[in-house]
All heavy atoms as TSV, in Angstrom:
chain	resi	resn	atom	element	x	y	z
A	1	MET	N	N	-2.165	-19.452	-6.821
A	1	MET	CA	C	-1.385	-18.608	-7.710
A	1	MET	C	C	-1.848	-17.148	-7.614
A	1	MET	O	O	-1.041	-16.236	-7.657
A	1	MET	CB	C	-1.531	-19.155	-9.129
A	1	MET	CG	C	-0.539	-18.586	-10.065
A	1	MET	SD	S	1.100	-19.120	-9.558
A	1	MET	CE	C	1.991	-18.872	-11.014
A	2	LYS	N	N	-3.164	-16.992	-7.475
A	2	LYS	CA	C	-3.707	-15.639	-7.363
A	2	LYS	C	C	-3.201	-14.969	-6.079
A	2	LYS	O	O	-2.891	-13.785	-6.067
A	2	LYS	CB	C	-5.226	-15.725	-7.369
A	2	LYS	CG	C	-5.923	-14.425	-7.529
A	2	LYS	CD	C	-7.421	-14.676	-7.644
A	2	LYS	CE	C	-8.178	-13.418	-7.953
A	2	LYS	NZ	N	-9.609	-13.649	-8.052
A	3	ARG	N	N	-3.095	-15.752	-5.009
A	3	ARG	CA	C	-2.634	-15.215	-3.729
A	3	ARG	C	C	-1.166	-14.789	-3.824
A	3	ARG	O	O	-0.774	-13.777	-3.255
A	3	ARG	CB	C	-2.806	-16.262	-2.639
A	3	ARG	CG	C	-2.500	-15.743	-1.267
A	3	ARG	CD	C	-2.922	-16.708	-0.207
A	3	ARG	NE	N	-4.355	-16.942	-0.228
A	3	ARG	CZ	C	-5.218	-16.343	0.578
A	3	ARG	NH1	N	-4.796	-15.503	1.466
A	3	ARG	NH2	N	-6.504	-16.595	0.502
A	4	ILE	N	N	-0.343	-15.543	-4.549
A	4	ILE	CA	C	1.070	-15.190	-4.720
A	4	ILE	C	C	1.194	-13.874	-5.485
A	4	ILE	O	O	1.998	-13.015	-5.132
A	4	ILE	CB	C	1.834	-16.323	-5.441
A	4	ILE	CG1	C	1.891	-17.554	-4.547
A	4	ILE	CG2	C	3.234	-15.881	-5.823
A	4	ILE	CD1	C	2.446	-18.782	-5.233
A	5	GLY	N	N	0.378	-13.702	-6.504
A	5	GLY	CA	C	0.375	-12.446	-7.255
A	5	GLY	C	C	-0.023	-11.269	-6.387
A	5	GLY	O	O	0.559	-10.186	-6.480
A	6	LEU	N	N	-1.008	-11.491	-5.518
A	6	LEU	CA	C	-1.446	-10.433	-4.614
A	6	LEU	C	C	-0.332	-10.066	-3.635
A	6	LEU	O	O	-0.068	-8.884	-3.404
A	6	LEU	CB	C	-2.690	-10.878	-3.845
A	6	LEU	CG	C	-3.227	-9.913	-2.795
A	6	LEU	CD1	C	-3.662	-8.610	-3.432
A	6	LEU	CD2	C	-4.369	-10.542	-2.026
A	7	ILE	N	N	0.337	-11.071	-3.106
A	7	ILE	CA	C	1.435	-10.818	-2.161
A	7	ILE	C	C	2.575	-10.066	-2.851
A	7	ILE	O	O	3.121	-9.114	-2.299
A	7	ILE	CB	C	1.926	-12.135	-1.539
A	7	ILE	CG1	C	0.847	-12.692	-0.610
A	7	ILE	CG2	C	3.220	-11.940	-0.777
A	7	ILE	CD1	C	1.106	-14.101	-0.134
A	8	LEU	N	N	2.913	-10.469	-4.068
A	8	LEU	CA	C	3.978	-9.774	-4.802
A	8	LEU	C	C	3.587	-8.332	-5.118
A	8	LEU	O	O	4.422	-7.427	-5.041
A	8	LEU	CB	C	4.316	-10.536	-6.081
A	8	LEU	CG	C	5.041	-11.864	-5.885
A	8	LEU	CD1	C	5.213	-12.571	-7.228
A	8	LEU	CD2	C	6.372	-11.658	-5.215
A	9	ALA	N	N	2.327	-8.103	-5.462
A	9	ALA	CA	C	1.863	-6.743	-5.738
A	9	ALA	C	C	1.937	-5.879	-4.482
A	9	ALA	O	O	2.357	-4.715	-4.546
A	9	ALA	CB	C	0.438	-6.777	-6.282
A	10	ILE	N	N	1.551	-6.444	-3.344
A	10	ILE	CA	C	1.616	-5.698	-2.086
A	10	ILE	C	C	3.057	-5.350	-1.746
A	10	ILE	O	O	3.363	-4.217	-1.339
A	10	ILE	CB	C	0.952	-6.505	-0.954
A	10	ILE	CG1	C	-0.555	-6.564	-1.173
A	10	ILE	CG2	C	1.270	-5.906	0.405
A	10	ILE	CD1	C	-1.268	-7.530	-0.256
A	11	ILE	N	N	3.969	-6.304	-1.922
A	11	ILE	CA	C	5.380	-6.049	-1.650
A	11	ILE	C	C	5.919	-4.946	-2.554
A	11	ILE	O	O	6.655	-4.064	-2.109
A	11	ILE	CB	C	6.201	-7.345	-1.795
A	11	ILE	CG1	C	5.858	-8.307	-0.658
A	11	ILE	CG2	C	7.696	-7.056	-1.813
A	11	ILE	CD1	C	6.422	-9.689	-0.835
A	12	MET	N	N	5.530	-4.963	-3.823
A	12	MET	CA	C	5.994	-3.946	-4.765
A	12	MET	C	C	5.458	-2.562	-4.393
A	12	MET	O	O	6.199	-1.572	-4.434
A	12	MET	CB	C	5.561	-4.309	-6.185
A	12	MET	CG	C	6.161	-3.410	-7.206
A	12	MET	SD	S	7.912	-3.655	-7.225
A	12	MET	CE	C	8.110	-4.230	-8.847
A	13	VAL	N	N	4.202	-2.491	-4.003
A	13	VAL	CA	C	3.613	-1.207	-3.599
A	13	VAL	C	C	4.316	-0.672	-2.353
A	13	VAL	O	O	4.645	0.514	-2.271
A	13	VAL	CB	C	2.090	-1.361	-3.350
A	13	VAL	CG1	C	1.529	-0.158	-2.620
A	13	VAL	CG2	C	1.362	-1.565	-4.658
A	14	ILE	N	N	4.567	-1.540	-1.381
A	14	ILE	CA	C	5.234	-1.109	-0.155
A	14	ILE	C	C	6.653	-0.638	-0.443
A	14	ILE	O	O	7.103	0.381	0.098
A	14	ILE	CB	C	5.219	-2.235	0.901
A	14	ILE	CG1	C	3.790	-2.441	1.403
A	14	ILE	CG2	C	6.144	-1.926	2.057
A	14	ILE	CD1	C	3.609	-3.647	2.287
A	15	ALA	N	N	7.367	-1.359	-1.309
A	15	ALA	CA	C	8.745	-0.953	-1.644
A	15	ALA	C	C	8.763	0.407	-2.338
A	15	ALA	O	O	9.590	1.271	-1.996
A	15	ALA	CB	C	9.396	-2.014	-2.526
A	16	CYS	N	N	7.868	0.611	-3.283
A	16	CYS	CA	C	7.816	1.908	-3.980
A	16	CYS	C	C	7.394	3.021	-3.020
A	16	CYS	O	O	7.959	4.114	-3.052
A	16	CYS	CB	C	6.845	1.832	-5.154
A	16	CYS	SG	S	7.430	0.796	-6.492
A	17	ALA	N	N	6.416	2.732	-2.179
A	17	ALA	CA	C	5.956	3.740	-1.214
A	17	ALA	C	C	7.064	4.093	-0.230
A	17	ALA	O	O	7.219	5.253	0.148
A	17	ALA	CB	C	4.726	3.218	-0.465
A	18	TRP	N	N	7.855	3.091	0.166
A	18	TRP	CA	C	8.951	3.352	1.109
A	18	TRP	C	C	10.010	4.246	0.462
A	18	TRP	O	O	10.538	5.153	1.110
A	18	TRP	CB	C	9.568	2.033	1.571
A	18	TRP	CG	C	10.395	2.226	2.788
A	18	TRP	CD1	C	11.745	2.368	2.834
A	18	TRP	CD2	C	9.941	2.342	4.127
A	18	TRP	NE1	N	12.157	2.556	4.125
A	18	TRP	CE2	C	11.078	2.543	4.938
A	18	TRP	CE3	C	8.682	2.297	4.721
A	18	TRP	CZ2	C	10.968	2.693	6.315
A	18	TRP	CZ3	C	8.594	2.438	6.092
A	18	TRP	CH2	C	9.728	2.639	6.863
A	19	ALA	N	N	10.300	4.024	-0.812
A	19	ALA	CA	C	11.278	4.857	-1.510
A	19	ALA	C	C	10.777	6.298	-1.640
A	19	ALA	O	O	11.535	7.255	-1.423
A	19	ALA	CB	C	11.579	4.281	-2.886
A	20	ILE	N	N	9.506	6.464	-1.950
A	20	ILE	CA	C	8.931	7.806	-2.065
A	20	ILE	C	C	8.889	8.479	-0.697
A	20	ILE	O	O	9.159	9.671	-0.570
A	20	ILE	CB	C	7.528	7.731	-2.711
A	20	ILE	CG1	C	7.660	7.276	-4.169
A	20	ILE	CG2	C	6.817	9.067	-2.623
A	20	ILE	CD1	C	6.356	6.938	-4.831
A	21	ARG	N	N	8.579	7.694	0.350
A	21	ARG	CA	C	8.564	8.240	1.700
A	21	ARG	C	C	9.936	8.767	2.090
A	21	ARG	O	O	10.064	9.818	2.691
A	21	ARG	CB	C	8.127	7.167	2.706
A	21	ARG	CG	C	7.978	7.747	4.113
A	21	ARG	CD	C	8.283	6.745	5.188
A	21	ARG	NE	N	9.600	6.163	5.123
A	21	ARG	CZ	C	10.693	6.653	5.724
A	21	ARG	NH1	N	10.634	7.775	6.399
A	21	ARG	NH2	N	11.847	6.038	5.629
A	22	TYR	N	N	10.959	8.046	1.711
A	22	TYR	CA	C	12.331	8.462	2.000
A	22	TYR	C	C	12.630	9.808	1.337
A	22	TYR	O	O	13.204	10.706	1.956
A	22	TYR	CB	C	13.305	7.378	1.512
A	22	TYR	CG	C	14.741	7.646	1.833
A	22	TYR	CD1	C	15.225	7.464	3.117
A	22	TYR	CD2	C	15.626	8.077	0.846
A	22	TYR	CE1	C	16.552	7.705	3.421
A	22	TYR	CE2	C	16.958	8.321	1.137
A	22	TYR	CZ	C	17.416	8.134	2.419
A	22	TYR	OH	O	18.716	8.375	2.711
A	23	ALA	N	N	12.215	9.954	0.083
A	23	ALA	CA	C	12.433	11.216	-0.632
A	23	ALA	C	C	11.629	12.350	-0.002
A	23	ALA	O	O	12.138	13.467	0.157
A	23	ALA	CB	C	12.062	11.051	-2.097
A	24	ILE	N	N	10.388	12.083	0.367
A	24	ILE	CA	C	9.551	13.108	0.999
A	24	ILE	C	C	10.148	13.526	2.340
A	24	ILE	O	O	10.169	14.713	2.672
A	24	ILE	CB	C	8.109	12.596	1.174
A	24	ILE	CG1	C	7.423	12.507	-0.184
A	24	ILE	CG2	C	7.306	13.496	2.101
A	24	ILE	CD1	C	6.056	11.871	-0.144
A	25	TYR	N	N	10.657	12.556	3.094
A	25	TYR	CA	C	11.250	12.856	4.392
A	25	TYR	C	C	12.423	13.823	4.243
A	25	TYR	O	O	12.546	14.784	4.999
A	25	TYR	CB	C	11.713	11.558	5.065
A	25	TYR	CG	C	12.462	11.795	6.360
A	25	TYR	CD1	C	11.779	12.153	7.513
A	25	TYR	CD2	C	13.842	11.674	6.412
A	25	TYR	CE1	C	12.453	12.370	8.700
A	25	TYR	CE2	C	14.527	11.886	7.599
A	25	TYR	CZ	C	13.828	12.237	8.735
A	25	TYR	OH	O	14.503	12.456	9.899
A	26	HIS	N	N	13.253	13.593	3.248
A	26	HIS	CA	C	14.415	14.455	3.076
A	26	HIS	C	C	14.066	15.813	2.472
A	26	HIS	O	O	14.813	16.769	2.655
A	26	HIS	CB	C	15.480	13.746	2.250
A	26	HIS	CG	C	16.198	12.700	3.041
A	26	HIS	ND1	N	17.075	13.003	4.049
A	26	HIS	CD2	C	16.133	11.357	3.000
A	26	HIS	CE1	C	17.530	11.899	4.590
A	26	HIS	NE2	N	16.968	10.874	3.982
A	27	CYS	N	N	12.937	15.899	1.783
A	27	CYS	CA	C	12.544	17.192	1.210
A	27	CYS	C	C	11.643	18.000	2.143
A	27	CYS	O	O	11.808	19.202	2.259
A	27	CYS	CB	C	11.821	16.977	-0.116
A	27	CYS	SG	S	12.884	16.376	-1.425
A	28	PHE	N	N	10.696	17.333	2.786
A	28	PHE	CA	C	9.679	18.062	3.544
A	28	PHE	C	C	9.647	17.768	5.032
A	28	PHE	O	O	8.965	18.445	5.781
A	28	PHE	CB	C	8.284	17.775	2.962
A	28	PHE	CG	C	8.162	18.155	1.520
A	28	PHE	CD1	C	8.088	17.188	0.543
A	28	PHE	CD2	C	8.141	19.487	1.139
A	28	PHE	CE1	C	7.977	17.533	-0.784
A	28	PHE	CE2	C	8.033	19.840	-0.182
A	28	PHE	CZ	C	7.951	18.856	-1.153
A	29	GLY	N	N	10.313	16.723	5.467
A	29	GLY	CA	C	10.369	16.445	6.897
A	29	GLY	C	C	9.544	15.239	7.327
A	29	GLY	O	O	8.891	14.571	6.531
A	30	LEU	N	N	9.610	15.001	8.623
A	30	LEU	CA	C	9.018	13.805	9.209
A	30	LEU	C	C	7.495	13.773	9.085
A	30	LEU	O	O	6.923	12.750	8.710
A	30	LEU	CB	C	9.417	13.715	10.687
A	30	LEU	CG	C	8.850	12.534	11.456
A	30	LEU	CD1	C	9.379	11.234	10.885
A	30	LEU	CD2	C	9.175	12.654	12.921
A	31	MET	N	N	6.822	14.865	9.377
A	31	MET	CA	C	5.351	14.856	9.374
A	31	MET	C	C	4.794	14.583	7.983
A	31	MET	O	O	3.798	13.871	7.843
A	31	MET	CB	C	4.803	16.180	9.922
A	31	MET	CG	C	5.053	16.353	11.406
A	31	MET	SD	S	4.501	14.958	12.410
A	31	MET	CE	C	2.745	15.063	12.201
A	32	ALA	N	N	5.426	15.118	6.956
A	32	ALA	CA	C	4.962	14.862	5.597
A	32	ALA	C	C	5.137	13.392	5.229
A	32	ALA	O	O	4.252	12.795	4.604
A	32	ALA	CB	C	5.718	15.737	4.602
A	33	SER	N	N	6.252	12.788	5.631
A	33	SER	CA	C	6.464	11.379	5.306
A	33	SER	C	C	5.512	10.485	6.097
A	33	SER	O	O	5.025	9.484	5.582
A	33	SER	CB	C	7.913	10.964	5.536
A	33	SER	OG	O	8.235	10.980	6.896
A	34	VAL	N	N	5.215	10.835	7.335
A	34	VAL	CA	C	4.263	10.067	8.132
A	34	VAL	C	C	2.858	10.162	7.518
A	34	VAL	O	O	2.144	9.157	7.413
A	34	VAL	CB	C	4.258	10.553	9.599
A	34	VAL	CG1	C	3.088	9.977	10.374
A	34	VAL	CG2	C	5.572	10.190	10.269
A	35	ALA	N	N	2.479	11.351	7.097
A	35	ALA	CA	C	1.173	11.528	6.459
A	35	ALA	C	C	1.084	10.711	5.162
A	35	ALA	O	O	0.066	10.060	4.898
A	35	ALA	CB	C	0.923	13.004	6.173
A	36	TYR	N	N	2.140	10.731	4.381
A	36	TYR	CA	C	2.152	9.978	3.123
A	36	TYR	C	C	2.019	8.476	3.391
A	36	TYR	O	O	1.211	7.792	2.758
A	36	TYR	CB	C	3.442	10.266	2.349
A	36	TYR	CG	C	3.617	9.375	1.157
A	36	TYR	CD1	C	2.866	9.577	0.010
A	36	TYR	CD2	C	4.513	8.319	1.185
A	36	TYR	CE1	C	3.007	8.749	-1.084
A	36	TYR	CE2	C	4.658	7.482	0.093
A	36	TYR	CZ	C	3.907	7.700	-1.042
A	36	TYR	OH	O	4.044	6.866	-2.111
A	37	MET	N	N	2.800	7.941	4.330
A	37	MET	CA	C	2.734	6.508	4.610
A	37	MET	C	C	1.382	6.114	5.203
A	37	MET	O	O	0.887	5.018	4.945
A	37	MET	CB	C	3.867	6.086	5.547
A	37	MET	CG	C	5.205	5.983	4.857
A	37	MET	SD	S	5.225	4.947	3.382
A	37	MET	CE	C	5.128	3.334	4.104
A	38	THR	N	N	0.758	7.003	5.961
A	38	THR	CA	C	-0.582	6.732	6.484
A	38	THR	C	C	-1.575	6.573	5.347
A	38	THR	O	O	-2.380	5.635	5.333
A	38	THR	CB	C	-1.021	7.859	7.433
A	38	THR	OG1	O	-0.071	7.964	8.490
A	38	THR	CG2	C	-2.393	7.606	7.996
A	39	VAL	N	N	-1.507	7.454	4.375
A	39	VAL	CA	C	-2.398	7.368	3.219
A	39	VAL	C	C	-2.140	6.087	2.431
A	39	VAL	O	O	-3.071	5.405	1.999
A	39	VAL	CB	C	-2.238	8.617	2.314
A	39	VAL	CG1	C	-2.944	8.441	0.999
A	39	VAL	CG2	C	-2.738	9.852	3.036
A	40	VAL	N	N	-0.872	5.722	2.249
A	40	VAL	CA	C	-0.533	4.502	1.516
A	40	VAL	C	C	-1.072	3.272	2.245
A	40	VAL	O	O	-1.670	2.388	1.628
A	40	VAL	CB	C	1.001	4.386	1.320
A	40	VAL	CG1	C	1.388	3.005	0.845
A	40	VAL	CG2	C	1.488	5.433	0.344
A	41	ILE	N	N	-0.900	3.210	3.553
A	41	ILE	CA	C	-1.359	2.046	4.322
A	41	ILE	C	C	-2.882	1.946	4.298
A	41	ILE	O	O	-3.433	0.857	4.129
A	41	ILE	CB	C	-0.822	2.119	5.765
A	41	ILE	CG1	C	0.694	1.882	5.752
A	41	ILE	CG2	C	-1.519	1.111	6.673
A	41	ILE	CD1	C	1.375	2.178	7.062
A	42	ILE	N	N	-3.565	3.063	4.428
A	42	ILE	CA	C	-5.028	3.043	4.364
A	42	ILE	C	C	-5.491	2.596	2.980
A	42	ILE	O	O	-6.411	1.778	2.851
A	42	ILE	CB	C	-5.608	4.423	4.733
A	42	ILE	CG1	C	-5.390	4.689	6.220
A	42	ILE	CG2	C	-7.087	4.513	4.383
A	42	ILE	CD1	C	-5.717	6.095	6.650
A	43	GLY	N	N	-4.855	3.102	1.947
A	43	GLY	CA	C	-5.216	2.703	0.583
A	43	GLY	C	C	-4.962	1.229	0.329
A	43	GLY	O	O	-5.768	0.545	-0.300
A	44	LEU	N	N	-3.856	0.724	0.822
A	44	LEU	CA	C	-3.534	-0.693	0.654
A	44	LEU	C	C	-4.525	-1.569	1.414
A	44	LEU	O	O	-5.016	-2.568	0.873
A	44	LEU	CB	C	-2.111	-0.939	1.154
A	44	LEU	CG	C	-1.448	-2.240	0.770
A	44	LEU	CD1	C	-1.402	-2.393	-0.743
A	44	LEU	CD2	C	-0.044	-2.282	1.341
A	45	ALA	N	N	-4.849	-1.188	2.633
A	45	ALA	CA	C	-5.820	-1.953	3.416
A	45	ALA	C	C	-7.191	-1.948	2.752
A	45	ALA	O	O	-7.872	-2.976	2.686
A	45	ALA	CB	C	-5.910	-1.388	4.833
A	46	TRP	N	N	-7.592	-0.804	2.216
A	46	TRP	CA	C	-8.884	-0.697	1.537
A	46	TRP	C	C	-8.903	-1.569	0.280
A	46	TRP	O	O	-9.896	-2.243	0.010
A	46	TRP	CB	C	-9.166	0.756	1.187
A	46	TRP	CG	C	-10.515	0.928	0.564
A	46	TRP	CD1	C	-10.800	1.067	-0.753
A	46	TRP	CD2	C	-11.768	0.955	1.238
A	46	TRP	NE1	N	-12.144	1.177	-0.952
A	46	TRP	CE2	C	-12.767	1.120	0.268
A	46	TRP	CE3	C	-12.138	0.864	2.575
A	46	TRP	CZ2	C	-14.113	1.182	0.592
A	46	TRP	CZ3	C	-13.490	0.929	2.882
A	46	TRP	CH2	C	-14.450	1.089	1.903
A	47	SER	N	N	-7.820	-1.569	-0.471
A	47	SER	CA	C	-7.745	-2.387	-1.679
A	47	SER	C	C	-7.851	-3.871	-1.350
A	47	SER	O	O	-8.560	-4.615	-2.032
A	47	SER	CB	C	-6.439	-2.130	-2.427
A	47	SER	OG	O	-6.355	-0.800	-2.829
A	48	ILE	N	N	-7.144	-4.310	-0.310
A	48	ILE	CA	C	-7.216	-5.719	0.100
A	48	ILE	C	C	-8.631	-6.066	0.551
A	48	ILE	O	O	-9.169	-7.115	0.185
A	48	ILE	CB	C	-6.189	-6.009	1.210
A	48	ILE	CG1	C	-4.774	-5.895	0.650
A	48	ILE	CG2	C	-6.415	-7.380	1.819
A	48	ILE	CD1	C	-3.693	-5.904	1.707
A	49	TYR	N	N	-9.265	-5.183	1.299
A	49	TYR	CA	C	-10.635	-5.408	1.754
A	49	TYR	C	C	-11.581	-5.548	0.565
A	49	TYR	O	O	-12.408	-6.457	0.519
A	49	TYR	CB	C	-11.063	-4.257	2.665
A	49	TYR	CG	C	-12.529	-4.245	2.973
A	49	TYR	CD1	C	-13.065	-5.150	3.882
A	49	TYR	CD2	C	-13.377	-3.334	2.353
A	49	TYR	CE1	C	-14.423	-5.142	4.171
A	49	TYR	CE2	C	-14.726	-3.322	2.627
A	49	TYR	CZ	C	-15.261	-4.226	3.530
A	49	TYR	OH	O	-16.588	-4.218	3.796
A	50	GLU	N	N	-11.450	-4.650	-0.400
A	50	GLU	CA	C	-12.332	-4.697	-1.573
A	50	GLU	C	C	-12.094	-5.963	-2.402
A	50	GLU	O	O	-13.030	-6.554	-2.911
A	50	GLU	CB	C	-12.134	-3.457	-2.438
A	50	GLU	CG	C	-12.698	-2.197	-1.843
A	50	GLU	CD	C	-14.215	-2.228	-1.737
A	50	GLU	OE1	O	-14.882	-2.824	-2.596
A	50	GLU	OE2	O	-14.735	-1.658	-0.767
A	51	MET	N	N	-10.835	-6.393	-2.529
A	51	MET	CA	C	-10.553	-7.602	-3.281
A	51	MET	C	C	-11.151	-8.827	-2.591
A	51	MET	O	O	-11.724	-9.699	-3.252
A	51	MET	CB	C	-9.043	-7.786	-3.459
A	51	MET	CG	C	-8.428	-6.821	-4.428
A	51	MET	SD	S	-6.667	-7.052	-4.569
A	51	MET	CE	C	-6.622	-8.555	-5.505
A	52	LYS	N	N	-11.037	-8.898	-1.273
A	52	LYS	CA	C	-11.601	-10.028	-0.543
A	52	LYS	C	C	-13.123	-10.018	-0.618
A	52	LYS	O	O	-13.755	-11.058	-0.771
A	52	LYS	CB	C	-11.141	-10.006	0.913
A	52	LYS	CG	C	-9.722	-10.438	1.074
A	52	LYS	CD	C	-9.352	-10.579	2.526
A	52	LYS	CE	C	-7.923	-11.093	2.613
A	52	LYS	NZ	N	-7.588	-11.497	3.958
A	53	ARG	N	N	-13.707	-8.841	-0.512
A	53	ARG	CA	C	-15.154	-8.739	-0.585
A	53	ARG	C	C	-15.662	-9.137	-1.976
A	53	ARG	O	O	-16.666	-9.817	-2.101
A	53	ARG	CB	C	-15.600	-7.308	-0.262
A	53	ARG	CG	C	-17.085	-7.208	0.025
A	53	ARG	CD	C	-17.411	-5.845	0.504
A	53	ARG	NE	N	-17.330	-4.922	-0.610
A	53	ARG	CZ	C	-18.061	-3.840	-0.728
A	53	ARG	NH1	N	-18.893	-3.512	0.225
A	53	ARG	NH2	N	-17.947	-3.047	-1.756
A	54	ALA	N	N	-14.922	-8.736	-3.004
A	54	ALA	CA	C	-15.323	-9.102	-4.370
A	54	ALA	C	C	-15.163	-10.605	-4.596
A	54	ALA	O	O	-16.007	-11.219	-5.269
A	54	ALA	CB	C	-14.481	-8.329	-5.376
A	55	SER	N	N	-14.127	-11.208	-4.052
A	55	SER	CA	C	-13.941	-12.647	-4.259
A	55	SER	C	C	-14.977	-13.447	-3.481
A	55	SER	O	O	-15.395	-14.513	-3.915
A	55	SER	CB	C	-12.530	-13.068	-3.841
A	55	SER	OG	O	-12.368	-12.974	-2.456
A	56	ILE	N	N	-15.435	-12.941	-2.344
A	56	ILE	CA	C	-16.490	-13.621	-1.594
A	56	ILE	C	C	-17.803	-13.560	-2.346
A	56	ILE	O	O	-18.543	-14.534	-2.416
A	56	ILE	CB	C	-16.624	-13.023	-0.181
A	56	ILE	CG1	C	-15.410	-13.388	0.665
A	56	ILE	CG2	C	-17.891	-13.490	0.508
A	56	ILE	CD1	C	-15.348	-12.678	2.001
A	57	SER	N	N	-18.111	-12.414	-2.954
A	57	SER	CA	C	-19.382	-12.272	-3.676
A	57	SER	C	C	-19.370	-13.051	-4.993
A	57	SER	O	O	-20.436	-13.377	-5.509
A	57	SER	CB	C	-19.695	-10.797	-3.927
A	57	SER	OG	O	-18.752	-10.252	-4.830
A	58	ASP	N	N	-18.189	-13.371	-5.533
A	58	ASP	CA	C	-18.101	-14.172	-6.756
A	58	ASP	C	C	-18.455	-15.629	-6.507
A	58	ASP	O	O	-18.885	-16.326	-7.403
A	58	ASP	CB	C	-16.707	-14.093	-7.362
A	58	ASP	CG	C	-16.436	-12.748	-8.008
A	58	ASP	OD1	O	-17.420	-12.001	-8.220
A	58	ASP	OD2	O	-15.259	-12.435	-8.273
A	59	LYS	N	N	-18.240	-16.098	-5.290
A	59	LYS	CA	C	-18.487	-17.513	-4.978
A	59	LYS	C	C	-19.908	-17.802	-4.792
A	59	LYS	O	O	-20.859	-17.786	-5.031
A	59	LYS	CB	C	-17.756	-17.917	-3.693
A	59	LYS	CG	C	-16.281	-17.884	-3.865
A	59	LYS	CD	C	-15.604	-18.279	-2.585
A	59	LYS	CE	C	-14.100	-18.221	-2.750
A	59	LYS	NZ	N	-13.398	-18.590	-1.564
């Protein structure tokens, strides 16, 4: 159940980030939207890493 919640949270973050990226692209251009999505992907990967590391140390 915890894994399903994590997957749904990731999907929600990606959907919101994609919508914001679309707005940034139309306001500031391609490079700004690429930079924004890079930051979002790095942040998401870091969050998943930290969650897995915390769950391993709990066991």
